[in-house]
C-alpha positions as CSV (number, residue, x, y, z in Angstrom):
1,N,19.0,-207.2,-43.3
2,I,19.2,-210.6,-45.1
3,G,20.2,-208.9,-48.3
4,A,23.0,-207.0,-46.5
5,M,24.2,-210.2,-44.9
6,I,24.5,-211.9,-48.3
7,G,25.8,-208.7,-50.0
8,G,28.9,-208.4,-47.7
9,P,30.6,-211.7,-48.8
10,L,29.3,-211.3,-52.3
11,G,31.0,-207.9,-52.4
12,G,34.3,-209.5,-51.5
13,W,34.0,-211.9,-54.3
14,V,33.1,-209.1,-56.7
15,I,36.1,-207.1,-55.7
16,D,38.4,-210.1,-56.3
17,F,36.9,-210.9,-59.6
18,F,36.2,-207.5,-61.2
19,G,38.4,-205.1,-59.2
20,R,37.3,-202.4,-56.8
21,K,36.3,-199.7,-59.3
22,L,34.0,-201.9,-61.4
23,A,32.7,-203.6,-58.3
24,L,31.5,-200.2,-57.0
25,M,29.8,-199.6,-60.3
26,I,28.2,-203.0,-60.1
27,T,26.5,-202.1,-56.8
28,A,24.3,-199.7,-58.8
29,L,22.5,-202.6,-60.3
30,P,20.9,-204.1,-57.2
31,F,20.3,-200.5,-55.9
32,S,18.5,-199.4,-59.0
33,A,16.5,-202.6,-59.5
34,G,15.5,-202.6,-55.8
35,W,14.3,-199.0,-55.8
36,L,12.4,-199.6,-59.1
37,M,10.7,-202.6,-57.6
38,I,9.8,-200.7,-54.4
39,G,8.6,-197.7,-56.4
40,F,6.5,-199.5,-58.9
41,G,5.6,-202.6,-56.9
42,S,1.9,-203.3,-56.8
43,N,2.0,-206.2,-54.4
44,E,3.8,-207.4,-51.3
45,V,6.2,-209.8,-53.1
46,L,7.7,-207.0,-55.3
47,L,8.2,-204.8,-52.2
48,H,10.0,-207.6,-50.3
49,A,12.1,-208.4,-53.4
50,G,13.0,-204.7,-53.8
51,R,14.0,-204.5,-50.2
52,F,16.1,-207.6,-50.5
53,L,17.9,-206.2,-53.6
54,S,18.5,-202.8,-51.9
55,G,19.9,-204.6,-48.9
56,L,22.2,-206.6,-51.2
57,G,23.5,-203.4,-52.7
58,V,24.1,-201.9,-49.2
59,G,26.0,-205.0,-48.1
60,M,28.2,-204.9,-51.1
61,A,28.8,-201.2,-50.9
62,S,29.6,-201.3,-47.2
63,L,32.4,-203.7,-47.9
64,I,33.7,-202.1,-51.2
65,V,33.9,-198.5,-50.0
66,P,36.3,-199.0,-47.1
67,V,38.5,-201.2,-49.2
68,S,38.5,-198.5,-52.0
69,K,39.5,-195.8,-49.5
70,Y,42.7,-197.5,-48.3
71,V,44.0,-199.0,-51.5
72,Q,46.4,-196.8,-53.3
73,T,46.3,-196.7,-57.1
């Protein structure tokens, strides 16, 4: 939840700086890193960090996807 709360505003900044298409591709980075940390994590710290990064990706994507749907190219 904390990662998603940070990911929303961060997603808005990423859209403004990189554009919506590249911003949507950038969300794959925290998703992938988070799931790798969860999958291969051997201690509690890695699991929490993985959940944080996954939440960050969810927060970014939840802002980027609706913006991408209504913007005409």
